[in-house]
N, C-alpha and C positions, 0 to 999 in steps of 0.2 A: 504493500500500500504506499502510495506516495506521501511524503511528510506533510504537505499542506493539507491534504484531505484528512489525515489523521488528527491534525490540530483543529480543523474545522469541526469534525465530529466530536472531538473532545470539548469543544466550546459550547455544544449544545445542538448543532445542526444534525438533521437526520440525513441518511443517504439519499432519500427521496428529494429533500430540499437541495442537497448538493447538485443533484442532477437537473432539478427544475430551474434553478437559478443559473445554471452553467458556471458554478463557482470554479471549476477547473480552469477555465479561461480568464478569470479575473484576478487582479492583484489583491494582496492581502488588504490593502486600504478599501478597495471596492467591496470585498467580502463583508467587511465590518459595517457596511451600510445596510446590510440585510438583517432583518429581525427574524431570528428563528422562532419556531412555535414554542420552544423551550423558554426563551427569554420573553415571549409574548405572554405566556401564562404565568411566569414567575416574577417578572418585573414590570412589564407594561400594563397588563390588565389591573393589578392591584392599585395603581395610581390613576388609571384611566376610568375604569368602570366598577369600582368596589361599592359605589352608592347604590341604594335600593332603587333609585331612579332607573338604573339600567334594566332591572327586572321588569319595570313597568312596560318597557318596549316589547317584552315577550307577549304580553296580552294585547293582541291586535284590536280587540274590541274596545277596551278601555282607552288605549292610546288613540284610537281613531276619534273618539268623542272628546278627548282632551284637546287634540289639535283643531278639531272642528270648532270647539268653544272659543278658541283663540282667533277664529277667523281665517285660519290657514286652509287653503283649498284641499279637499279631500274627496274621494269617490262618494257618490250617492249610495247610501247604505239602507237596505229595507229593514234589516234587524239581524238578530242572533237566534238562529233556530236551535232548539233543544227540547226534547220531550218534557223536561222538568223545569229548566232555567231559562227557556226562550223568552225574548222580549223584542219587540219591534222598535223602530226609531222613535215612536211617540210614547213608549212605556207600556204599550198593551201586550197581552200575552202572545207568544209566537211559538206555540208548543206543538202545533199540528199542521199537516199539509194543507188543511182548510184555512188556517190562519195565513199562511203564506200566499195561497191562491187569492184570498180576498184582497190582500194588499197589492198583489201583482196586477190584478184586473183593474185596479183604480188607475194605474199608470200605463199598463201594457207594454213593458219593455220587450224587445225581440230577443235580447241576450242578457244573461245574468252570469255572475261569477260566484262560485261557492268556495270558501277556503276555511280551514280550521282556525279556530280562535288563536291557538298557539302553534301554528305551523311554522316550519323552517325550511329554507332552501328550496322553495317552490313545491314541496311535496303535497300531494293530495289536493291540489288546486283544480277545480272542475269548471270548465266553460260549457254553458248550457244555452241552447237555442230553443226558443219557446214558440208555441202556436196556440192561438186562441180560436176555439170552435164551439158553438152551442153552449156558451157560458162555462166551458171547461178549459183548463190550461193543460197542454200536452207538451212533452219534451221530444224534440227531433233528435233521434239517435240513429245515425247512419241512414238505412233505408226504411226504418220504422218509426212510429210514434209511440211514445209510452205515456200513460196517464201520469200526471204530476204526482199524485199520492203514491203510486208505485215507485216512481223514481226516488222519492224521499225515503221510502221504506228501505231502499237499497243502500243507502249511505252507510259507510263503514264506521263503526265505533272505534275501530283501531286507529283512525286518524287523530284521535285525541291522545296518542301515546307519548307524544313529545312532552318534555318537562313533567314526566311522571303524572300525567292526567290532571295537571293543575288547571288547565284552561280547556273547558269542554264547550262544544257547541260549534255550529257552522255560521260563519258570517256570510250573509247574502248581500251582494252589491251589484249595481248596475255596471255593465261593461263600460270601461273608459274608452271613448272615441279618440284614439291617438292621432297626433299630427301626421299628415300624409308623408312627410319627409321621414318619419320613423316607421310608419306602417309599410313602407316599400321594402324594408329589410325582411320582414316576416309578418304578414297580415293576420296570422292566426294566433299571435301572442302579443301582449302588451310589451313593447320594447322600451325599457327604462334606462335612466341613468342612475348610477350609485355614486353618491358624493360623500366623501368622508371628511367630516368636521372634527375639530378638537378645540375644546375650551381651555385656554391656558391659565397659567397661574394668575394672570392679570384679569381673568374673567372676560377676555376677548375671544371671539370665535375665528379660528383659522380654518381655511379650507386646505386640506392636505393632499388629497388626490381624487380623481374621478374616473368612471368608466361608463362607456355605453355598453349595454347588454342586449343581445338580440337572440330571439328564439330560432329554432330550425323548423323546417317544413312540417306542418301539420301539428306542431307542438303548441301548447296553450300557455307555456311559461318561457321566460328568457333566462332562466338560471344557469349559471356556468356549471354548477355541480350536476345539472341534469342534461348536459350536453349542448348548452347555449354557447354563443360566441361572445367574447368580450373584446373591448378596444379601449385603450388608455385615451383620455381626453386631456388636451392641454388646458389647464385651468384659466390661463390668461385669455385665450382666444376661443375656447369652446370647440376646437378643431379635433376630430377623432383620428387616431392612428390606425394602423392596421389591426385587423381582427385576430384573435387566437382562441383556441379551444383548451379545455382542461386536457392535459396530456393523455388521460385515459380514453379520450374520445378522438384524439388525432394530434398531429404536430404541424408545425409550419405557421406562417403568417398569411393573412387573407387581405388583399387590397379590396376585394369585392366579396359579397356574401356568396357562399358556395351553392346555395339554393336558388337564390333570386337573381344573382348577378348584380345586385344593387351595390354601388360604390360605397365603401366604408371609409377608407383612408382619405382624409382631406374633407370629409363631411362636416359642416358646421351645424352644431346642435341648436335648433331654434330656441328662442327665449332664453339664452344661456345666462345672461346676468340676472334675469328674474328667477331663474332656477337656483343659482347661487344665493340670492337674497332670501328665497324661501327656506333653504337649508340652514342658513345662518340664524333666521328667526326661529325655526324649530329647535335648533341647538341651544340657543340662549334661553328657551322655555324649559329646558331639562339640563341645567348646568352641572348637576350632579353625575349625569352620564357624560363625561368629558369627550369621549371618542365614540362616534356614532356614524354608521353608514346609511344614508338616507336614499331610499328608493323613490325616484320621482318619474311620474309619466308626464308626457308633454302632449297637450292638446292644442287645437287651433286657437284656443284663447289663452294658452299659457300653461305653466307647470302646475301639477297637482301631486300632493304627497301621498304616496302609496303606504309607506311604513318606514320605521327606523329600526336599525339592527346594531345592537351593542357588540355582536360578534360578526364583523362585516367582511371577513375573508382576507386575511393577510396574505396568503399565498397568491390569491387572484390579483391582488393589488401590486405585488412585487414581481410577479413573473413577467418577463420581457420588458422589464424596467430597471431603474437604477437602485432599487432598494428604498426601504421606508425610512431608515434611520440615518438621515443626513446630520450634519453638524448643527444646524439650526434647531432641528427637532431634538437632538440630544440635549442641547441647552435648555429648551422649553420643558423637557421631561425632568431634567435635573432639578429645576426650580420646584417641582412637585415631589422631589425625593427619590426619583428613579435614576439610578446610575448604571450605565452599560459599560462593560469592558472596552477599553480602547486598544487592546491587543489580543492576540490568540494565545491560549495556554501553550507551554512548552510540549514537546513530544512526550516527555516523562509524565508531566501532569495529565495530558490527554490520555495516555495509556491507563493510568490508575483510575481516572474518572469513568472511562468506558468499562473497565473491569467491574468497578463498583456498580454500575448500572446494569450489569449482566448483558453487555452488548453482544449478543449473537455467539453461540457455541463455537461456530467455525472461525469466527473473528478471534475469539479468545485463544483458541488453539494455535492460530496462526501467529499471533503476537507473543503469547506466553509459552506455549508448549511446555517442554520440560525445564525451562529456565525460570519461570515465575509461576509456580503452582499456587502461591499465596501472595497477596498484595505486599509490597515492601512496607515495612513499618514506618519508614521515613515519609510515606505519602498518606498515612492514614487520616490525616486531618484535611486532606483536600476534598472539597465538597463535590 
């Protein structure tokens, strides 16, 4: 194993991160700009999101109403459906398919979105096309129609498993009619921008990074973890760079969307300054959650806040980029009590750290073999 890789693994990077960020081709100084998941959980998150306000963002129903009460644009929401806890937007019961149908008939939306109250990473989001006939609501499913009450009865209770069943129920919203310049990438999904903000020690809001996220053909979500395409956005100009996939779905960079051939690289995000302003406003409303990734839809009238995420995807933001931990951010985090190493550990330190972590049987045999069957006493205090 090459010496630099050994020292990087000893500092806390995983082999996956080593490959994802192409650290082999980067200088030591460049490598130190990347924030490992180990440092993210042990050093960054405790100063960034230790407040209970970060947990508030997990509850999509509660946070929706909070931001709506502040006048921040959010999707029109019919209610939270649950057989026991359901409530509509006006406070009336929302416990049965009949309750939902009654409300839908009043406005007659052609499309709605159902998502778990505590969902993550775009899992279990359902896009539904509706049809109204003889005072009944039907769901168009492929080549057949399903009665609405039958559709509701099929909703899985397993969709509430996230966060140990803490947030139960389905949020029912009207589908956001996105801006045509974003719909062109993939019309079947809401293609959003994710903007990461940070409330610093002076209680000012900084915008740290931003991504355009695009769904794939036939998919209803744009999530990178579900196979969607991401593209870094220049914060100053709102111009998108080339697209990229999560490596488990493919490699390479895309100047155009692989399904629709729509140009990605060089695209200017509509209403960019308004989008940044919306995120700053939302961030300062929850200053206890210092670091948040805001998902924003762009309509023909401007930006609309979909949700905020305390766990906003460090790997996605750093891949094909220069790393999150630049000098300016190091200084900002230091003012809040977070200190990050400015050097890699020595080879000896790295070996003992990896040994203590039980880092792979094959790896231990390769490094230690018959020479170091037990850790050397001199390194017992190395964390």
